[in-house]
C-alpha positions in Angstrom: -227.4 121.6 123.9 -231.2 122.5 122.6 -232.8 120.7 125.2 -230.1 122.0 128.3 -230.5 125.4 127.3 -234.3 125.3 127.7 -234.5 123.6 130.7 -231.6 126.2 132.3 -234.0 129.1 130.6 -236.8 127.8 132.1 -235.0 127.4 135.8 -233.9 131.0 135.9 -237.0 132.1 134.6 -240.6 133.5 136.9 -242.3 130.4 136.3 -239.8 128.6 138.7 -241.8 131.2 141.2 -245.0 130.6 140.2 -245.2 133.5 137.9 -246.2 133.9 134.4 -243.7 133.9 131.2 -243.5 135.0 127.9 -241.4 132.5 126.2 -238.3 133.7 124.3 -236.0 132.4 121.7 -233.7 135.1 122.8 -233.6 134.2 126.0 -232.8 130.5 124.8 -229.8 131.5 122.9 -228.6 134.2 126.0 -228.2 130.5 127.5 -226.2 129.1 124.8 -224.5 131.8 124.7 -223.6 132.8 128.5 -223.6 129.7 129.8 -223.0 127.1 127.6 -219.7 128.6 125.3 -217.8 129.9 128.5 -218.8 126.2 130.0 -217.0 124.5 126.8 -214.2 126.8 126.0 -213.1 126.3 130.0 -213.7 122.4 129.5 -212.2 122.3 125.7 -208.9 124.2 127.0 -208.3 121.9 129.8 -208.6 118.9 127.2 -206.2 120.3 124.6 -203.5 121.5 127.9 -203.9 117.8 129.3 -203.3 116.0 126.0 -200.2 118.3 125.3 -199.0 117.3 128.9 -199.3 113.6 128.4 -197.6 114.0 125.2 -194.5 115.8 126.8 -194.5 113.8 129.6 -195.3 110.4 128.3 -197.7 109.7 131.1 -201.1 109.6 131.3 -202.8 112.3 133.5 -204.7 111.7 136.8 -206.5 114.1 138.5 -205.1 114.6 142.1 -207.5 115.4 144.6 -204.9 116.0 147.4 -203.9 119.4 145.2 -206.4 120.9 147.4 -203.8 120.6 150.2 -201.2 122.0 148.4 -202.9 124.9 147.4 -203.3 125.6 151.3 -199.5 126.2 151.5 -198.1 129.8 151.6 -196.3 129.3 148.8 -198.9 128.0 146.3 -200.0 130.3 143.2 -202.5 133.1 144.2 -204.8 132.8 141.2 -204.7 128.8 142.2 -206.1 130.2 145.5 -208.6 132.4 144.4 -210.3 130.0 141.9 -210.7 127.1 144.4 -212.1 129.7 146.7 -214.7 130.9 144.5 -215.6 127.8 143.7 -215.9 126.5 147.2 -218.0 129.7 147.9 -220.4 128.5 145.0 -220.7 124.6 146.1 -221.8 126.1 149.4 -224.2 129.1 148.0 -225.9 126.2 145.6 -226.3 123.7 148.6 -227.7 126.0 150.7 -230.0 127.6 147.6 -231.4 124.1 146.7 -232.1 123.4 149.9 -234.4 125.9 149.9 -235.6 125.1 146.4 -234.4 128.7 145.2 -233.8 127.4 141.7 -233.6 131.0 140.2 -231.1 132.2 142.1 -228.7 129.3 141.0 -228.4 130.4 137.5 -227.1 134.1 138.3 -224.2 133.1 140.6 -223.4 130.4 138.3 -222.9 133.0 135.6 -220.9 135.1 137.5 -218.8 132.2 138.4 -217.9 130.8 134.5 -217.1 134.2 133.6 -214.2 134.6 136.4 -213.4 131.2 135.1 -212.9 131.7 132.0 -212.3 135.5 131.6 -210.0 135.9 134.6 -208.5 132.4 135.7 -208.1 130.7 132.1 -207.1 134.2 130.7 -204.5 134.9 132.9 -203.3 131.3 133.4 -202.6 130.4 130.2 -199.1 130.3 130.1 -199.1 127.8 133.2 -201.6 126.0 131.6 -200.0 125.3 128.4 -196.7 124.1 130.3 -194.6 127.2 129.8 -193.8 127.1 133.8 -192.2 124.9 135.6 -193.2 120.7 134.9 -194.7 120.8 138.7 -196.6 124.3 138.5 -198.1 122.7 135.1 -199.7 119.6 136.7 -200.7 121.6 139.8 -202.3 124.1 137.5 -204.1 121.4 135.0 -205.4 119.9 138.6 -206.6 123.0 139.6 -208.8 123.7 136.6 -209.7 120.3 136.2 -210.9 120.2 140.0 -213.2 123.3 139.7 -214.4 122.2 136.4 -215.5 118.9 137.6 -217.1 120.3 140.7 -219.0 122.8 138.3 -220.0 120.0 136.0 -221.7 118.2 138.7 -223.7 121.2 140.0 -224.7 121.7 136.5 -225.8 118.5 135.8 -228.9 118.6 137.5 -229.9 122.1 135.4 -228.2 120.3 131.8 -228.2 116.4 132.5 -226.9 115.6 128.8 -224.1 118.2 127.9 -222.8 117.4 131.6 -222.7 113.7 131.0 -220.8 114.4 127.8 -218.5 116.2 129.4 -218.3 114.2 132.7 -217.6 110.7 130.3 -214.3 112.0 129.0 -213.5 113.8 131.7 -213.3 110.7 133.7 -210.6 109.3 131.6 -208.5 111.2 133.8 -209.9 109.9 137.4 -208.6 107.5 138.9 -211.1 104.2 139.7 -210.5 104.4 143.3 -212.0 108.6 143.8 -215.2 109.5 144.8 -215.6 111.1 141.7 -215.4 107.8 139.4 -218.7 106.6 138.6 -220.8 104.8 135.5 -222.3 108.3 134.9 -222.6 111.8 136.1 -225.9 111.6 137.9 -224.5 108.7 140.2 -222.5 111.5 141.7 -224.1 114.1 144.8 -223.0 117.8 144.9 -219.7 118.6 146.4 -219.5 119.3 149.8 -217.6 122.6 150.4 -214.3 122.7 152.3 -214.4 125.4 154.9 -210.6 125.6 155.0 -210.5 126.6 151.0 -212.7 129.7 151.1 -210.9 132.6 151.6 -212.1 136.0 151.6 -208.8 138.0 151.6 -207.8 136.5 148.6 -211.1 137.3 146.7 -210.7 140.6 147.9 -207.5 140.9 146.7 -208.3 139.7 142.8 -211.3 142.0 143.1 -208.9 145.0 143.6 -206.8 143.8 140.6 -209.8 143.0 138.6 -210.9 146.7 139.0 -207.4 148.4 138.3 -207.2 146.0 134.8 -211.2 147.1 134.0 -210.2 151.3 134.5 -207.1 150.1 132.6 -209.1 149.1 129.4 -211.7 152.0 130.3 -208.7 154.6 129.2 -207.7 152.0 126.5 -211.1 152.4 124.8 -211.5 156.2 125.4 -208.2 156.8 124.2 -208.6 154.2 121.0 -205.4 152.3 122.2 -205.6 149.0 121.3 -204.1 146.5 123.9 -201.4 145.5 121.4 -199.9 148.9 121.9 -197.9 148.7 124.5 -197.6 151.8 127.0 -195.0 152.9 129.1 -196.1 153.5 132.4 -199.2 152.7 134.7 -200.1 154.6 138.1 -202.3 152.9 140.6 -203.9 155.9 143.3 -205.8 154.3 146.3 -206.4 155.5 149.5 -206.9 151.8 150.4 -203.5 150.2 151.2 -205.0 146.7 151.0 -205.7 147.7 147.3 -201.9 149.1 146.8 -200.8 145.9 148.1 -203.2 143.8 146.6 -202.0 145.2 143.1 -198.1 144.8 143.9 -198.4 141.3 144.8 -200.8 140.6 141.4 -198.4 143.3 139.4 -197.2 140.8 136.7 -201.1 139.6 135.7 -202.1 143.5 135.5 -198.9 144.5 133.5 -199.3 141.9 131.4 -203.3 142.0 131.0 -202.8 145.8 129.8 -199.6 145.5 128.1 -197.6 148.3 130.4 -193.9 147.8 130.9 -194.2 149.8 134.3 -196.0 150.7 137.3 -195.8 153.1 140.0 -198.5 153.2 143.1 -199.5 156.7 145.3 -202.0 156.4 148.5 -202.1 160.1 148.1 -205.8 160.6 146.1 -206.3 164.1 146.9 -203.0 164.9 145.2 -204.7 163.6 141.6 -208.4 164.0 142.1 -211.7 166.0 143.5 -214.8 164.1 144.9 -218.4 164.0 144.0 -220.3 162.7 147.4 -224.3 161.7 147.2 -225.9 159.7 150.3 -226.7 156.4 150.0 -229.9 156.2 151.0 -231.1 152.5 151.6 -228.0 152.3 154.0 -229.3 155.7 155.6 -232.8 154.6 156.1 -232.1 150.9 157.3 -230.1 152.1 160.0 -231.6 155.3 161.0 -234.9 155.7 159.5 -236.5 157.1 156.4 -237.6 160.2 158.7 -233.8 161.1 158.4 -233.2 160.9 154.8 -234.4 164.3 154.2 -232.9 166.2 156.5 -229.4 164.4 155.6 -229.2 164.8 152.0 -228.7 168.7 151.9 -226.1 168.1 154.2 -224.2 165.5 152.2 -224.5 167.7 149.3 -222.6 170.7 151.0 -219.8 168.6 152.4 -216.5 170.7 151.9 -213.1 169.3 150.4 -212.1 169.0 153.9 -214.8 166.9 155.0 -214.9 165.1 152.2 -211.0 164.1 153.2 -211.6 163.5 156.7 -214.2 161.1 155.6 -212.4 159.3 153.3 -209.5 159.1 156.0 -211.4 158.0 158.9 -214.4 156.5 157.0 -217.0 158.3 159.4 -218.3 161.7 160.1 -220.5 163.9 162.0 -222.8 165.9 159.6 -224.5 169.1 161.8 -227.6 171.1 160.9 -229.3 173.8 163.1 -231.4 171.3 164.8 -229.3 168.1 165.3 -225.8 166.0 164.6 -225.6 162.9 162.1 -223.2 160.7 162.5 -222.6 158.7 159.0 -220.2 155.6 158.1 -218.5 154.3 155.2 -221.1 152.9 152.5 -223.9 155.7 153.8 -221.9 158.3 151.8 -221.1 157.5 148.3 -218.0 159.0 147.0 -217.0 159.1 143.3 -213.4 160.3 142.4 -212.7 162.7 139.9 -209.5 163.2 138.4 -208.7 167.2 138.7 -208.2 169.4 135.5 -204.3 169.1 136.0 -204.3 165.3 134.5 -207.8 165.1 133.3 -206.8 167.2 130.5 -203.0 166.5 130.2 -202.7 165.0 126.4 -200.1 162.3 127.3 -202.1 161.2 130.0 -205.6 158.9 130.2 -207.5 158.9 133.6 -210.3 156.5 134.7 -211.9 155.9 138.5 -214.6 154.6 140.2 -215.6 153.9 143.8 -213.0 151.6 144.3 -210.1 152.8 143.0 -208.4 155.3 140.2 -205.7 154.6 137.3 -203.7 156.9 135.0 -201.7 156.0 132.2 -199.0 157.4 129.9 -200.5 157.3 126.8 -197.5 158.7 124.9 -196.0 156.8 121.9 -192.5 156.5 121.0 -190.8 155.2 118.5 -189.5 152.5 120.7 -193.0 151.4 121.5 -194.0 151.6 118.2 -191.1 148.7 117.6 -192.2 146.4 120.5 -195.7 146.9 118.9 -194.5 145.4 115.9 -192.8 142.8 117.5 -195.8 142.2 119.2 -198.1 142.2 116.2 -195.7 140.1 114.4 -196.2 137.3 117.1 -199.7 137.1 117.4 -200.0 137.1 113.2 -197.8 133.8 113.3 -200.4 132.4 116.1 -203.4 133.7 114.0 -201.8 131.7 110.8 -201.2 128.6 112.8 -204.6 128.6 113.6 -206.0 128.6 110.2 -203.4 126.4 109.0 -205.1 123.9 111.5 -201.9 123.1 113.4 -202.4 121.9 116.7 -200.7 123.7 119.8 -199.1 120.3 120.7 -197.6 119.7 117.1 -193.9 120.1 116.6 -193.3 122.8 114.3 -190.2 125.4 113.1 -190.9 128.4 111.5 -188.4 130.2 108.9 -188.9 133.7 108.3 -187.3 136.4 105.7 -187.7 139.8 105.5 -187.9 142.7 103.2 -186.7 146.3 105.0 -183.9 147.0 107.1 -185.5 148.8 109.9 -188.0 145.8 110.3 -185.1 143.0 110.6 -183.8 145.3 113.3 -186.8 145.3 114.9 -187.4 141.5 114.6 -183.6 140.9 116.2 -184.0 143.5 118.9 -187.2 141.6 120.2 -186.4 138.1 119.6 -186.9 136.7 122.7 -190.2 138.5 123.6 -191.7 136.9 120.0 -190.1 133.3 121.1 -191.8 133.6 124.3 -195.1 134.0 122.7 -194.9 131.8 119.4 -192.8 128.8 122.0 -191.3 126.9 118.7 -188.1 127.5 117.1 -187.5 130.7 114.4 -185.2 131.4 112.2 -184.2 133.1 109.0 -185.4 131.9 105.5 -181.5 131.0 105.0 -181.7 128.3 107.4 -184.8 126.4 105.7 -184.1 122.9 104.7 -184.2 122.7 100.8 -186.6 119.7 101.0 -188.4 121.4 104.3 -192.5 120.1 105.0 -194.0 123.7 104.9 -197.8 123.3 106.6 -198.4 126.9 105.7 -197.3 130.3 105.3 -198.1 134.0 104.9 -197.2 137.7 105.1 -197.2 140.6 107.7 -197.0 144.0 105.9 -195.9 147.2 108.2 -194.7 150.8 107.0 -191.7 152.7 108.7 -191.1 156.3 109.5 -191.0 157.2 106.1 -194.2 155.4 105.3 -192.5 152.7 103.3 -194.0 149.3 103.1 -191.7 146.6 104.8 -192.8 143.0 104.7 -191.9 139.5 106.6 -192.8 136.3 105.1 -192.9 133.3 107.3 -193.6 129.3 106.7 -194.5 127.0 109.2 -192.8 123.7 108.9 -192.7 120.3 110.4 -190.2 119.5 111.9 -187.3 116.8 110.9 -183.6 116.6 111.6 -180.8 118.1 109.4 -177.4 119.0 109.0 -176.1 122.4 110.4 -174.1 123.6 107.2 -172.4 126.4 109.3 -171.8 124.4 112.2 -170.1 121.8 110.3 -168.0 124.2 108.0 -166.8 125.8 111.2 -165.6 122.5 112.8 -164.0 121.5 109.8 -162.2 124.3 108.4 -159.4 122.4 107.0 -161.8 121.0 104.4 -161.3 122.6 101.0 -164.3 124.5 100.1 -164.6 122.7 96.9 -164.0 119.2 98.1 -166.7 120.3 100.8 -169.2 120.9 98.7 -168.7 117.3 96.7 -168.9 115.6 100.4 -172.3 117.6 101.2 -173.6 117.0 97.5 -173.4 113.3 97.8 -174.7 112.8 101.3 -177.5 115.3 100.8 -179.1 113.4 98.1 -179.5 110.2 100.3 -181.4 108.8 103.1 -179.7 107.3 106.3 -181.1 104.7 108.3 -180.2 105.7 111.9 -179.0 103.1 114.0 -179.8 103.0 117.7 -175.8 102.9 118.0 -175.6 106.0 116.2 -178.6 107.9 117.5 -176.8 107.2 121.2 -173.5 108.5 119.9 -175.1 111.2 118.7 -173.6 112.1 115.5 -172.8 110.0 112.2 -169.2 109.5 111.1 -169.0 110.0 107.4 -165.1 109.2 105.5 -163.7 111.7 103.3 -160.1 112.5 101.7 -158.8 115.9 103.4 -155.3 116.5 101.5 -153.4 120.0 101.1 -153.5 121.2 97.6 -149.9 120.2 96.7 -150.7 116.6 97.6 -153.6 116.7 95.6 -151.6 117.7 92.7 -149.0 115.4 92.9 -151.4 112.5 92.8 -152.9 114.0 89.9 -149.7 114.0 88.1 -148.7 110.5 89.1 -151.9 109.2 88.0 -151.6 110.8 84.4 -148.3 109.5 84.1 -149.3 106.0 85.2 -152.1 106.2 82.7 -150.0 107.1 79.5 -147.4 103.9 80.5 -150.2 101.9 80.9 -151.2 102.4 77.3 -147.6 101.5 76.1 -147.8 98.4 77.7 -151.0 97.5 76.1 -149.6 98.0 72.5 -146.9 95.9 73.0 -149.3 93.0 73.1 -148.7 89.3 73.8 -145.8 89.1 71.7 -143.3 91.7 73.3 -144.5 89.2 76.1 -143.7 86.0 74.6 -140.5 87.7 73.6 -139.2 88.3 77.0 -140.3 84.9 77.9 -137.5 83.1 75.6 -135.0 85.6 76.7 -132.4 83.5 79.1 -130.8 84.7 82.5 -128.0 87.2 81.3 -130.3 89.6 79.6 -132.6 89.6 83.3 -131.8 93.7 83.9 -133.1 94.3 80.2 -135.7 92.7 81.1 -136.6 94.6 83.9 -136.1 97.7 82.2 -138.9 96.8 79.4 -141.1 95.2 82.4 -141.5 99.1 83.5 -144.6 99.2 81.2 -146.7 97.1 83.5 -146.0 99.3 86.6 -149.3 101.9 85.9 -151.5 99.2 87.1 -149.6 99.1 90.9 -149.7 103.3 90.4 -153.0 103.4 89.7 -154.6 101.4 92.5 -152.6 103.6 95.0 -155.1 106.6 95.2 -157.8 103.9 95.6 -155.5 102.3 98.2 -155.2 106.3 99.8 -159.0 106.2 100.2 -159.2 103.0 102.0 -156.8 104.0 104.4 -158.3 107.0 105.8 -156.8 108.0 108.8 -159.1 108.7 112.3 -158.3 112.3 111.9 -159.5 112.6 108.4 -163.3 111.4 109.2 -165.5 114.0 109.5 -168.6 113.8 111.9 -171.9 115.2 111.2 -173.9 116.3 114.1 -177.4 115.6 113.6 -179.5 119.1 114.1 -182.9 119.9 114.5 -184.3 123.1 112.7 -180.7 124.3 113.2 -180.1 123.7 116.9 -177.3 121.5 117.4 -177.6 118.9 119.8 -174.8 118.9 122.2 -175.5 115.5 124.3 -177.1 112.4 123.5 -180.1 113.0 125.5 -181.0 116.2 123.8 -180.9 113.9 120.6 -182.7 111.1 122.1 -185.7 113.8 123.5 -185.5 114.9 119.9 -186.2 111.4 118.5 -189.1 110.8 121.0 -190.8 114.1 120.0 -190.8 113.2 116.5 -192.1 109.8 117.3 -194.6 110.8 119.5 -195.7 113.8 116.8 -196.2 110.5 114.1 -192.9 111.6 112.0 -190.8 108.9 110.7 -189.5 106.9 113.4 -186.2 105.3 112.0 -185.8 107.2 108.9 -184.8 110.9 108.5 -184.3 112.8 105.5 -180.6 114.2 106.1 -181.0 117.7 104.6 -178.7 120.7 104.2 -179.7 123.6 106.2 
């Protein structure tokens, strides 16, 4: 990076224009911070999620050049269309500037594109790039990011040869050998040609409107000291431009997620909310009319009435007159800055921000319900942070168990469970479901306060995935099993590890045989068993002598002999319980359903998917530790 950073710094310096340069270490550091780090972060994020895609699909990722054709379809994702259009515009600009040897204009444009790529495209499409939407949408998103990053890397290769080569050699593993982008080195490739069909000025303007709304919303939060993690009830977007309103409606989901607001409303009636501060754009006026007209026009613009400003805002043009002459001015020649009127600006429950492109107003009043949503989101973010610090990769198969100290916090988690799971994207269960020998990767604690300022705590454990028994499901399914008998049975199988055969895996369950009998039957068997033992003891005392005497007796005494032989019958009686164990009826079999975490596998397909997931995450392949939940 050192050599590449210096080279890029020099290309962006006055030296290229034949001017003097005072070398600065901070200038080189600035290149690393503003170019190399965003570039590397986008590259790393792409590789991480390609790895995740390969693990989940069990396929090798291959860059699909035809992805651009899909982006041209009307139902394609708007963010994919935008970043592709921006990338094609960048290619067009760099080719033009390089042909004119204007190297010093390239870096600022690259900086702008990398900022758009990392701070907007990747940030607003994290869920798609992580595979949290449909499989096809995931593939399209990854290919789109791969495409723009590959083009950008090729364009940067003549400025940063070493870093570009490192990135390319790894990305090449995902490029088909028949592709025009496949080469021994990135330096054997030419700068890509731009495709006019992919350049879409309308999409770029829509995203620009969306970005302006988000920037203004962030300004409101900064001014009111409200962190983004605090949800707010409503955002109002105000603009006289119908295209800006339409863009915000089309991109509402991105705005709501980024600004953490629960609802959005729109208004095109700017004059109901704001007043205007006007100033002449001297450069535009002088360019069209001549500098000699700037002086007489200036006082006319500054003295514009509210009605005149409204007329200009609505029509985009206005004619201003003095005692000698009339001047017609157009949009862009008068700079109008909207300012919220006192009714809204002084309202303590509202936060307002505006610029020349639009206005936003946020309801900043905090309610109890908003506070609960915030706590739930903080818990989810805290868990994510603990995963990262614990070295848990995004593709690792894990289950999280938690315990809560505080009824209020327990209710908050229960009410917002789906929202929490949507963030962490892994199974989340109460600690009572955690297996006794569950492999804990890391654990942490999060503290918050309730309305009475009492500390409430949630402690959570991040564990490696495994197969286990769902005790509650088994107990519910086999209610006829006596608790004591059932506990003995569970303890017996709990202490062992079982090899799951292919047949068992395909069946989706393990079958263990146990005796299920009513209590009265059990008592009767115990009584018979005791009686048999006593008779057996008597028979043994008589010994061999008694047996000899009985053998010498003639056939006339046969009935008496049968009476004496009763002492030998306990051996047969004693074997009966053992025989009963062997002759277990089909309805007395207990079928133990395998579960992952505490989710019962309803079908064979689900079970086999779990086996595959464990195999891909380097867990045991043939032997699973069967444990209680």
